[in-house]
FIGU-141256 format. One record per residue: residue number from 1; residue in three letters; y, z, x of N, C-alpha, C, CB in turn. Coordinates in steps of 0.001 Angstrom, whole numbers, plus 500000, padded with zeros to 6 digits. Each point is the difference from the previous one (the first is absolute). Glycine has a CB too. Layout:
N
+------+------+--------+--------+--------+--------+--------+--------+--------+--------+--------+--------+--------+--------+
| kemi | papa |    n_y |    n_z |    n_x |   ca_y |   ca_z |   ca_x |    c_y |    c_z |    c_x |   cb_y |   cb_z |   cb_x |
+------+------+--------+--------+--------+--------+--------+--------+--------+--------+--------+--------+--------+--------+
|  NUM |  ala |      Y |      Z |      X |      Y |      Z |      X |      Y |      Z |      X |      Y |      Z |      X |
...
+------+------+--------+--------+--------+--------+--------+--------+--------+--------+--------+--------+--------+--------+
END
This chain:
119
+------+------+--------+--------+--------+--------+--------+--------+--------+--------+--------+--------+--------+--------+
| kemi | papa |    n_y |    n_z |    n_x |   ca_y |   ca_z |   ca_x |    c_y |    c_z |    c_x |   cb_y |   cb_z |   cb_x |
+------+------+--------+--------+--------+--------+--------+--------+--------+--------+--------+--------+--------+--------+
|    1 |  unk | 191663 | 846676 | 867447 | 501194 | 499796 | 500240 | 500749 | 500529 | 498404 | 499408 | 497854 | 502138 |
|    2 |  unk | 501549 | 503109 | 498001 | 500370 | 500570 | 498877 | 501459 | 499179 | 499851 | 498549 | 502512 | 500254 |
|    3 |  unk | 501702 | 497128 | 498377 | 501089 | 499027 | 499373 | 500795 | 501009 | 499395 | 498683 | 497800 | 499484 |
|    4 |  unk | 502661 | 502392 | 500198 | 500430 | 501239 | 499519 | 501265 | 499159 | 498941 | 499295 | 502088 | 502481 |
|    5 |  unk | 500507 | 497730 | 496396 | 501207 | 499081 | 499006 | 500982 | 501285 | 499895 | 498371 | 497993 | 498169 |
|    6 |  unk | 502877 | 501641 | 502775 | 500830 | 501541 | 499846 | 501419 | 499626 | 499458 | 498806 | 501317 | 502204 |
|    7 |  unk | 502017 | 499697 | 497083 | 501008 | 499674 | 499821 | 500946 | 501418 | 500604 | 499081 | 498082 | 497956 |
|    8 |  unk | 501704 | 501743 | 503251 | 500305 | 501017 | 500896 | 500961 | 500677 | 498862 | 499721 | 498830 | 502710 |
|    9 |  unk | 500597 | 501125 | 496176 | 501066 | 500800 | 499034 | 498973 | 500780 | 499292 | 502079 | 498233 | 499577 |
|   10 |  unk | 496637 | 501726 | 500190 | 499397 | 500302 | 499290 | 499483 | 501667 | 500515 | 499673 | 497207 | 499298 |
|   11 |  unk | 500168 | 503849 | 500197 | 499829 | 501225 | 500660 | 498146 | 499856 | 500081 | 502645 | 501622 | 498912 |
|   12 |  unk | 496768 | 497483 | 500078 | 498629 | 500161 | 499599 | 499399 | 499443 | 501410 | 500145 | 499681 | 497099 |
|   13 |  unk | 500477 | 499028 | 503117 | 499825 | 499070 | 501021 | 499959 | 500434 | 501288 | 500921 | 498697 | 498663 |
|   14 |  unk | 500311 | 502213 | 501613 | 500171 | 500479 | 501212 | 498953 | 501163 | 500288 | 502452 | 499248 | 499837 |
|   15 |  unk | 497216 | 501343 | 498868 | 498664 | 500958 | 500154 | 498975 | 499650 | 500793 | 500347 | 500559 | 498021 |
|   16 |  unk | 499477 | 498159 | 500940 | 498594 | 499142 | 500295 | 499796 | 499515 | 501595 | 500230 | 498988 | 497414 |
|   17 |  unk | 500916 | 500511 | 503042 | 500434 | 499643 | 501298 | 499241 | 501187 | 501058 | 502533 | 498809 | 498964 |
|   18 |  unk | 498558 | 502523 | 500707 | 499626 | 501215 | 500944 | 498318 | 500188 | 499831 | 502601 | 501362 | 499646 |
|   19 |  unk | 496567 | 498761 | 499015 | 498811 | 500403 | 500216 | 499091 | 498878 | 500762 | 500404 | 501543 | 497960 |
|   20 |  unk | 499922 | 497106 | 501836 | 499284 | 499297 | 500757 | 500185 | 500226 | 501607 | 500065 | 498500 | 497974 |
|   21 |  unk | 501052 | 501251 | 502408 | 500244 | 500148 | 501364 | 499187 | 501347 | 500585 | 502411 | 498737 | 499612 |
|   22 |  unk | 497729 | 502310 | 499505 | 499187 | 501595 | 500422 | 498450 | 499340 | 500103 | 501668 | 502256 | 498328 |
|   23 |  unk | 497758 | 496977 | 500957 | 498743 | 499249 | 500015 | 499749 | 499178 | 501041 | 500122 | 500081 | 497913 |
|   24 |  unk | 501097 | 499283 | 502295 | 499282 | 498619 | 501274 | 500239 | 500939 | 501312 | 500978 | 497042 | 498903 |
|   25 |  unk | 499519 | 503704 | 501353 | 499959 | 501121 | 501129 | 498441 | 500255 | 500153 | 502447 | 501267 | 499392 |
|   26 |  unk | 496911 | 498709 | 499859 | 498634 | 500387 | 499944 | 499328 | 498186 | 500209 | 500272 | 502827 | 498052 |
|   27 |  unk | 500075 | 496848 | 501192 | 499280 | 498956 | 499935 | 499957 | 498572 | 500654 | 500110 | 501330 | 498381 |
|   28 |  unk | 501511 | 498775 | 502528 | 499973 | 499056 | 500697 | 499983 | 498560 | 499685 | 499252 | 501695 | 500867 |
|   29 |  unk | 501163 | 498212 | 497977 | 500123 | 498490 | 499595 | 501235 | 499493 | 499712 | 498032 | 500193 | 499163 |
|   30 |  unk | 502169 | 498743 | 501125 | 501329 | 499487 | 500019 | 500669 | 499858 | 498128 | 499164 | 498470 | 502804 |
|   31 |  unk | 502108 | 501794 | 497056 | 500713 | 500033 | 498891 | 501036 | 498699 | 499832 | 499653 | 502622 | 500189 |
|   32 |  unk | 500503 | 496828 | 499120 | 501129 | 499061 | 499576 | 500533 | 500583 | 497813 | 498479 | 497263 | 502454 |
|   33 |  unk | 502524 | 502889 | 498250 | 501016 | 500243 | 498563 | 501025 | 498858 | 499682 | 499999 | 502568 | 500496 |
|   34 |  unk | 499469 | 497082 | 498554 | 500768 | 498929 | 499164 | 501227 | 500776 | 499026 | 497559 | 498358 | 499911 |
|   35 |  unk | 503792 | 501132 | 500532 | 500955 | 500791 | 498703 | 499726 | 498403 | 499392 | 502453 | 502363 | 500962 |
|   36 |  unk | 496927 | 498006 | 497654 | 500151 | 498890 | 499215 | 501096 | 500033 | 499294 | 497927 | 499758 | 499929 |
|   37 |  unk | 503000 | 500584 | 500054 | 501405 | 499397 | 499513 | 500369 | 499098 | 500971 | 500827 | 501948 | 498836 |
|   38 |  unk | 499653 | 498037 | 502311 | 499829 | 499197 | 501167 | 499329 | 498895 | 499792 | 500086 | 501725 | 501188 |
|   39 |  unk | 498652 | 498367 | 499046 | 498893 | 499235 | 499933 | 499248 | 499741 | 498714 | 499966 | 500765 | 502111 |
|   40 |  unk | 500286 | 498727 | 496886 | 499274 | 500115 | 498831 | 498593 | 499485 | 500392 | 502080 | 499735 | 498422 |
|   41 |  unk | 497048 | 500802 | 500671 | 498700 | 499019 | 500232 | 499362 | 499057 | 499084 | 499594 | 501675 | 501194 |
|   42 |  unk | 499985 | 497511 | 499350 | 499764 | 498472 | 499108 | 498823 | 500386 | 498790 | 500401 | 498092 | 502460 |
|   43 |  unk | 499868 | 501041 | 496754 | 499123 | 500228 | 498871 | 498428 | 499997 | 500736 | 501828 | 498723 | 498015 |
|   44 |  unk | 497986 | 500590 | 502682 | 498349 | 500061 | 500641 | 499582 | 501603 | 500789 | 500277 | 496963 | 500674 |
|   45 |  unk | 501187 | 503414 | 499820 | 499685 | 501656 | 500707 | 499931 | 501043 | 498843 | 501473 | 499575 | 502310 |
|   46 |  unk | 499121 | 499937 | 496429 | 499921 | 501133 | 499194 | 498679 | 499852 | 499145 | 502626 | 500290 | 499979 |
|   47 |  unk | 497171 | 498666 | 499756 | 498308 | 499417 | 499530 | 499139 | 501041 | 501042 | 500433 | 496802 | 499447 |
|   48 |  unk | 499599 | 503034 | 501691 | 499345 | 500487 | 501314 | 500103 | 501234 | 499958 | 500425 | 498312 | 501311 |
|   49 |  unk | 500597 | 502556 | 498569 | 500417 | 501389 | 499753 | 499138 | 500594 | 498446 | 502739 | 499372 | 501412 |
|   50 |  unk | 497491 | 500144 | 497679 | 499609 | 500214 | 498843 | 498072 | 499879 | 499963 | 502834 | 499017 | 499132 |
|   51 |  unk | 496911 | 500146 | 501830 | 498461 | 500064 | 500191 | 499383 | 501234 | 500759 | 500187 | 497522 | 500024 |
|   52 |  unk | 500816 | 502938 | 500736 | 499694 | 501307 | 501036 | 500161 | 501222 | 498941 | 501124 | 498952 | 502561 |
|   53 |  unk | 499919 | 500811 | 496506 | 500418 | 501421 | 499013 | 498876 | 500097 | 499154 | 502613 | 499805 | 499788 |
|   54 |  unk | 497036 | 498895 | 499492 | 499190 | 500284 | 498745 | 501146 | 500533 | 498770 | 497588 | 500760 | 501623 |
|   55 |  unk | 501744 | 499244 | 497339 | 500667 | 500121 | 498931 | 501043 | 499316 | 499317 | 499247 | 501507 | 500783 |
|   56 |  unk | 501518 | 498119 | 498315 | 500694 | 499438 | 499707 | 501414 | 499400 | 500797 | 498579 | 501168 | 498386 |
|   57 |  unk | 501715 | 497674 | 501200 | 501604 | 499521 | 500812 | 500718 | 500846 | 499665 | 500112 | 497772 | 499985 |
|   58 |  unk | 499860 | 502684 | 498962 | 501516 | 500722 | 499074 | 499846 | 501171 | 500962 | 500062 | 499373 | 496892 |
|   59 |  unk | 498731 | 501301 | 503799 | 500485 | 501159 | 500860 | 500622 | 499959 | 501171 | 498506 | 500741 | 499116 |
|   60 |  unk | 501562 | 498164 | 501312 | 501184 | 499627 | 501270 | 501306 | 499532 | 499991 | 498311 | 499537 | 500776 |
|   61 |  unk | 501899 | 500853 | 497666 | 501418 | 499568 | 499497 | 500608 | 501449 | 499687 | 499364 | 497442 | 498845 |
|   62 |  unk | 501820 | 502567 | 501704 | 501048 | 501158 | 499703 | 500911 | 499536 | 498956 | 499977 | 500893 | 502337 |
|   63 |  unk | 499480 | 500097 | 496163 | 500506 | 499570 | 498672 | 501687 | 500536 | 499700 | 497199 | 500147 | 499127 |
|   64 |  unk | 502894 | 500754 | 501902 | 501179 | 500401 | 499698 | 501423 | 499572 | 500977 | 498324 | 501809 | 498952 |
|   65 |  unk | 501088 | 497071 | 501482 | 501147 | 498938 | 500827 | 500738 | 499047 | 498825 | 498327 | 499725 | 502461 |
|   66 |  unk | 503107 | 499992 | 497899 | 500364 | 499162 | 499074 | 499704 | 498818 | 499561 | 501085 | 501092 | 500546 |
|   67 |  unk | 498229 | 498202 | 500616 | 499186 | 498653 | 499571 | 499318 | 499868 | 499196 | 499991 | 499648 | 501467 |
|   68 |  unk | 499074 | 501699 | 498203 | 498849 | 500134 | 499463 | 500336 | 499417 | 498197 | 499151 | 502290 | 502107 |
|   69 |  unk | 502058 | 498759 | 497806 | 500795 | 499701 | 498277 | 500456 | 498537 | 500347 | 501279 | 502703 | 499086 |
|   70 |  unk | 499276 | 496803 | 501560 | 500974 | 499054 | 500578 | 498871 | 498480 | 499378 | 501438 | 501831 | 502773 |
|   71 |  unk | 497406 | 498419 | 498078 | 499198 | 498872 | 500085 | 498900 | 500011 | 498785 | 500442 | 499966 | 502649 |
|   72 |  unk | 499843 | 501397 | 496395 | 498988 | 499785 | 498673 | 498471 | 500292 | 500699 | 501643 | 497835 | 498533 |
|   73 |  unk | 498410 | 502879 | 502275 | 498202 | 500632 | 500902 | 499451 | 500590 | 499106 | 500465 | 500677 | 502305 |
|   74 |  unk | 499946 | 500034 | 496768 | 499410 | 500649 | 499232 | 499164 | 499389 | 498939 | 501627 | 501301 | 500671 |
|   75 |  unk | 498355 | 497115 | 498941 | 499686 | 499072 | 499333 | 498274 | 500334 | 500265 | 502495 | 498239 | 500208 |
|   76 |  unk | 496686 | 502068 | 498903 | 498437 | 500086 | 500391 | 499750 | 498756 | 500266 | 499200 | 501782 | 498667 |
|   77 |  unk | 501258 | 496588 | 500638 | 499235 | 498774 | 500079 | 500556 | 499630 | 501512 | 499774 | 499173 | 497153 |
|   78 |  unk | 501093 | 501706 | 503613 | 499692 | 498998 | 501126 | 498881 | 500009 | 501149 | 502226 | 499946 | 499525 |
|   79 |  unk | 497779 | 499265 | 500964 | 498715 | 499831 | 500955 | 500195 | 500581 | 501315 | 499423 | 497916 | 498931 |
|   80 |  unk | 499231 | 502459 | 501798 | 500147 | 500118 | 501296 | 501205 | 499356 | 501014 | 497671 | 500237 | 499312 |
|   81 |  unk | 501835 | 498448 | 500217 | 500847 | 499237 | 501257 | 501530 | 499921 | 500011 | 498070 | 498573 | 500056 |
|   82 |  unk | 502169 | 501574 | 498396 | 501662 | 500249 | 499753 | 500121 | 501447 | 500318 | 500503 | 498238 | 497987 |
|   83 |  unk | 498760 | 502700 | 502062 | 500599 | 501191 | 500462 | 500031 | 500082 | 501722 | 499118 | 501144 | 497604 |
|   84 |  unk | 499817 | 498212 | 503001 | 499906 | 499871 | 501414 | 501676 | 499270 | 500084 | 496769 | 499665 | 500508 |
|   85 |  unk | 503485 | 499046 | 499162 | 500900 | 499460 | 500112 | 501606 | 500704 | 499983 | 498077 | 498495 | 499215 |
|   86 |  unk | 501885 | 502378 | 499881 | 501246 | 500896 | 499492 | 499866 | 500821 | 501094 | 500100 | 499999 | 497359 |
|   87 |  unk | 498934 | 500762 | 503295 | 500257 | 500751 | 501116 | 500399 | 499469 | 501158 | 498678 | 501159 | 499103 |
|   88 |  unk | 500682 | 497574 | 501221 | 500213 | 499282 | 501233 | 501739 | 499690 | 499904 | 497178 | 498809 | 500160 |
|   89 |  unk | 503271 | 500744 | 498536 | 501371 | 499452 | 500208 | 501201 | 501688 | 499779 | 499061 | 496765 | 498726 |
|   90 |  unk | 500137 | 504310 | 500702 | 500691 | 501027 | 500332 | 499579 | 501141 | 500367 | 501043 | 499055 | 498912 |
|   91 |  unk | 498601 | 501217 | 502320 | 499132 | 500847 | 500932 | 500282 | 501328 | 499578 | 500002 | 498495 | 501990 |
|   92 |  unk | 501239 | 502264 | 497580 | 500344 | 500851 | 499373 | 498629 | 500658 | 499116 | 502505 | 498791 | 500194 |
|   93 |  unk | 496602 | 500259 | 498980 | 499302 | 500671 | 499242 | 498699 | 500323 | 500432 | 501297 | 499134 | 498527 |
|   94 |  unk | 498448 | 500397 | 502579 | 498903 | 500905 | 501057 | 499848 | 501286 | 500030 | 500387 | 498608 | 501298 |
|   95 |  unk | 498564 | 501945 | 498122 | 499515 | 501254 | 499939 | 500237 | 500294 | 502122 | 497798 | 499667 | 496953 |
|   96 |  unk | 502571 | 501692 | 503298 | 500211 | 500272 | 501130 | 500057 | 501408 | 500102 | 500943 | 497960 | 500320 |
|   97 |  unk | 498480 | 502264 | 501106 | 499408 | 499589 | 500974 | 498222 | 499085 | 499631 | 501796 | 502312 | 501232 |
|   98 |  unk | 498076 | 496461 | 499438 | 498734 | 499909 | 499743 | 499252 | 499831 | 501462 | 500535 | 499018 | 497516 |
|   99 |  unk | 498568 | 501745 | 502534 | 498991 | 500287 | 501168 | 498945 | 498958 | 500110 | 500325 | 502423 | 499704 |
|  100 |  unk | 499305 | 496740 | 501522 | 498848 | 499101 | 500287 | 499222 | 500591 | 500931 | 501131 | 498083 | 499533 |
|  101 |  unk | 497440 | 501781 | 500375 | 499359 | 500440 | 500977 | 498951 | 499448 | 500223 | 500880 | 501614 | 499735 |
|  102 |  unk | 498285 | 497674 | 501071 | 498546 | 499505 | 499958 | 499768 | 499692 | 498453 | 499094 | 501500 | 502165 |
|  103 |  unk | 501676 | 497144 | 497519 | 499697 | 499607 | 498515 | 500113 | 500649 | 498941 | 498849 | 499062 | 500876 |
|  104 |  unk | 501731 | 501958 | 499244 | 500322 | 501033 | 498780 | 501605 | 499983 | 499932 | 497763 | 501742 | 500380 |
|  105 |  unk | 502345 | 498929 | 498657 | 501893 | 500634 | 499919 | 499814 | 500734 | 498778 | 501778 | 497874 | 500959 |
|  106 |  unk | 499338 | 503119 | 499167 | 500084 | 500839 | 499014 | 501992 | 500007 | 499774 | 497085 | 501599 | 500762 |
|  107 |  unk | 503009 | 498853 | 498025 | 501392 | 500007 | 499821 | 500526 | 501757 | 500383 | 499795 | 497664 | 497885 |
|  108 |  unk | 500933 | 502489 | 503013 | 500259 | 501338 | 500456 | 500737 | 500772 | 499152 | 499877 | 499247 | 502023 |
|  109 |  unk | 499970 | 501140 | 497028 | 500802 | 500985 | 498757 | 498838 | 500543 | 499662 | 502047 | 498723 | 498893 |
|  110 |  unk | 497894 | 502523 | 501316 | 501013 | 500633 | 501182 | 499675 | 499433 | 501422 | 500162 | 502296 | 498696 |
|  111 |  unk | 500384 | 497964 | 502397 | 499367 | 499711 | 501633 | 498889 | 500490 | 500030 | 501824 | 500126 | 501248 |
|  112 |  unk | 497682 | 501196 | 498155 | 498692 | 500185 | 500505 | 498833 | 498751 | 499632 | 500728 | 502654 | 499776 |
|  113 |  unk | 499251 | 496726 | 498964 | 499155 | 498689 | 500140 | 499530 | 499297 | 501241 | 501135 | 499767 | 498181 |
|  114 |  unk | 499522 | 500607 | 502760 | 499845 | 499061 | 501271 | 498838 | 500540 | 500477 | 502364 | 499452 | 500672 |
|  115 |  unk | 497248 | 501565 | 499359 | 498716 | 501045 | 500344 | 498901 | 499099 | 499831 | 500886 | 502329 | 499112 |
|  116 |  unk | 498976 | 497258 | 499761 | 498679 | 499138 | 499458 | 499729 | 498886 | 500680 | 500361 | 500617 | 497925 |
|  117 |  unk | 500617 | 498710 | 502804 | 499578 | 499372 | 500697 | 499541 | 500017 | 501679 | 501087 | 499390 | 497980 |
|  118 |  unk | 498792 | 502254 | 502266 | 499405 | 500146 | 500914 | 498964 | 500887 | 500078 | 501724 | 499241 | 500619 |
|  119 |  unk | 497734 | 500941 | 498032 | 498806 | 500841 | 500011 | 498769 | 499230 | 500054 | 501187 | 501636 | 498784 |
+------+------+--------+--------+--------+--------+--------+--------+--------+--------+--------+--------+--------+--------+
END
C-alpha cells in the first residue's frame, strides 16, 4: 500500500504522483491519495508520519507559509507536541508531498526522492 499526502496545486506533488503511478504499473500495489488540505492529518497521524520519516519534526514543516510566522513557529523552545498541533490545525504547514510505503516515508522534494521507497 502506498499513500501520498498530496496537494494537487503543487507541481512537486503532482510530479511525485506521476512517478509513483509509473512505479505502480510495475509493482501492482494499491494507492491512496490524501489531499491533506481537505483531509488534514491528526496529531497521531503526524506522529506516525514523523516516525517513518525520521529527522526532526521541523523537517515536516514548510517555514515559508504565512501561519509559520503568524504562530511564531520559529521559536526553538516549542515542543514537538506543539509543532504537531500547529501542523494539524494548519495543514498548509505540512511539507509536500509525503509518500509512504511499507512503513517508510520520504518527503518527495524533489519528486525523485520517491525512488528510495522502491529500492
